N, C-alpha and C positions, 0 to 999 in steps of 0.2 A: 478596567480589567485588562490584564496582560494576556495576549493571545499566544497560543503555542500549537504545534503540529498543524500548521497552516496547510501543508501539502496533503493532508488527509482529505481535504475537500469538505470539511464539516460545514463551512460557510455556504455551500451550495444546497444544503438540505433544509427542509422545513421541520417544524416540531408540532406535535399535537398538543392538546390541552394538558396532558400528563407529562409533557416534556420529551416524549419518545421521538426518535428520528423518522422522518417521512421522506420517501424518494421524490425527487423533482426531475423535470426534464433536463435542466442544466447539469445535474449530477450524472445522469445517464450519458449525456453527451460528452462529459469529461472522460468517461471510459472509452467512448468511441474515438476520442482523440489520442488515445494511448498509441505509442509506436507500434505495438503488436497488431493493431487493427487499422492503422493508416495504410491504405493500399499503395504499393510501389507504382512507379511510372508504367511498368509493363504489366500491371494487373489486368485480369480479364474484365470484360464488360459486366459480367454478373456481380463480381465483387465491387466494382466501382459503383454500380447502380445501388446495391444494397447499402453500402456505406453512406452514399450521398443521401438516400431517402431517410435513413435513420438519423443521421447527423444534422441534416438541414431541414427536415420536415417533422417527422414524428418518431422519436426514439422508443416509443412504447408500442408501435404497431406490431401485430403478429408477424413472425418470420417462420415460414414453412420449411420443412426439411429439404424440400426440393430446391429452394432458393440457395441453401448452403451447398447442397450437392452439385449445383451448377457451377460452383467456383472451381477453376482449373487447378490452382495450387493446393496440394494436400495439406501443407502447413497452415495455409490461410483457412482452409476448411476447418481444421481442428481448432484454430483460434476462435473462429466464429461459433463453432459448436459450444465451446466452453463459455463464451461471452453471452450468447443468447440463453443458455441454460441458467447462468447466473442472473441475468437480467430478469428472466421469468420468475426466479425464486424471489427476487427483491419485490417485484410487482405483486406477487401473490400474497406476500406477508403483510400484516397490518402495520409493521414498523421494522426498522433495521434491527432493533434489539430482538424482536420476535424471530426474524429471519436467522440471525446468528444463533439463537438458542436452538432452533429447529435443526440447523446444520450441525451444531456442536453435539447434538444428541444422536448423531449417527447417520444423517442423510446427506452427507457432503461428498459422496463418491464421485460425482461429476463436477465438483468445484475445485479448481486449482488451489493449492495452499496459499498462493499469493493473494487471492481474493478473500480467503478466510482471514488472513492477517490484516488486510485492509479493513474488513468489517470489524474485527476486534479493535483496531485502532479507533475507528469511528465511535463505537460503543463506549470505549474508555474515554475518548475526548469529550463526549457528551456527559458521561458520569462525573468527570473531573472538572467540568466547566466551572471556572471561578476559583479553582484550587491554585494557590500561589506558592506551594512548597516544591521546589525543584527536586528534592530527594524523592518525594512521592511520585512525581511525574517521571523521573528517570527510572524508578523501580517499575512503573507501569509499562515501560517499553519492553520489559521482559515477556509480556503477554503476546506480543506481535512481532518482535524482532529477535532473531537468533543471536545468541551471545557466545563469546569465548571467555572461559574462566581461567584465571591463573592465580597462583599463590605468591604473594609478595610481602616479605617482611612480616609474616604471620597473619596477613589479611588477605581475604579473597577479593580479587578485582574482576569485575565483569566489563567487557568491552563489546561493542556491537560487532558481530562477525563480519558483516558486509563492509563496514568501515575499515576493519583490520585488513581485510582482503585487498581493498583499494590501496592502503598504505604499503602493503607488501608488494603489490604489482608496481607501484611507483618506485619502490626501492630497487627492485630487480631491473627496472627499465633504465636506471641510472647506474653506470659503472662505478662512480664514486661512492654512492650510497650503498651499493651492493658490496663494495670492498670494505667499507666501514662496518657493515653488518649491524648486529644489535636487533633486538625484537622490535617489531613495528609498534607494539603497544606503548613503547616509551615516547612515541610522538604524540600521544594523546594526554589530555589533562585528566587528572582524577578529580571528580566532583567533591569539593570541600566547602566549608562555610565561607571561606574567603573568596571563592569564585562562583558560588552558587547562583548569584544574580545573573551571570552570563548565560545561564541555561536557556532563558527565553529567547535570546537573540540567535541561538544556534540549535534550537530544538529539532529542526528538520534535518540537521546535519548528522545527528546520532553519533556525535564524536566526544 
């Protein structure tokens, strides 16, 4: 079986008898290792202690509001508030699919869109497990990745918005590329039958 969307972290999750995704400690620790939650060298003792205890010991342990309030940096406090609220949602739900459904039905006010997109990717990855059609998988990306749409020779082309942004930044950073101009989308391949098999080796690049 060909793997895809490895960066989603689907391999860190368990599955129940019905095949639904179940939260694991390694999965939660992967979130704690994200750059937004890694304390900088000058972080206060409260933030360092909280991060260490969750990452190194028990990522499921209750975190009180007073622990987050004790963190000096306001941006760090906000990140932790979002993270703990999201973690608590995951732990309270019987599965990731159930958690996503609950949030999608209107209770996602305290959940950043990034987390919702990541949940959608995981739910789709599980639903499409074993699917070897690159066109289906590329179409599924539309449910969790913003796209840019353009009309080219009578056909609609969709490209990953973040990938396009990176290409544009690289072009503007280079005087030569900036002078040559041209839309950044021309640097991307269009998915066709002749190159479809390459999708699996680059599925996490969204290019």
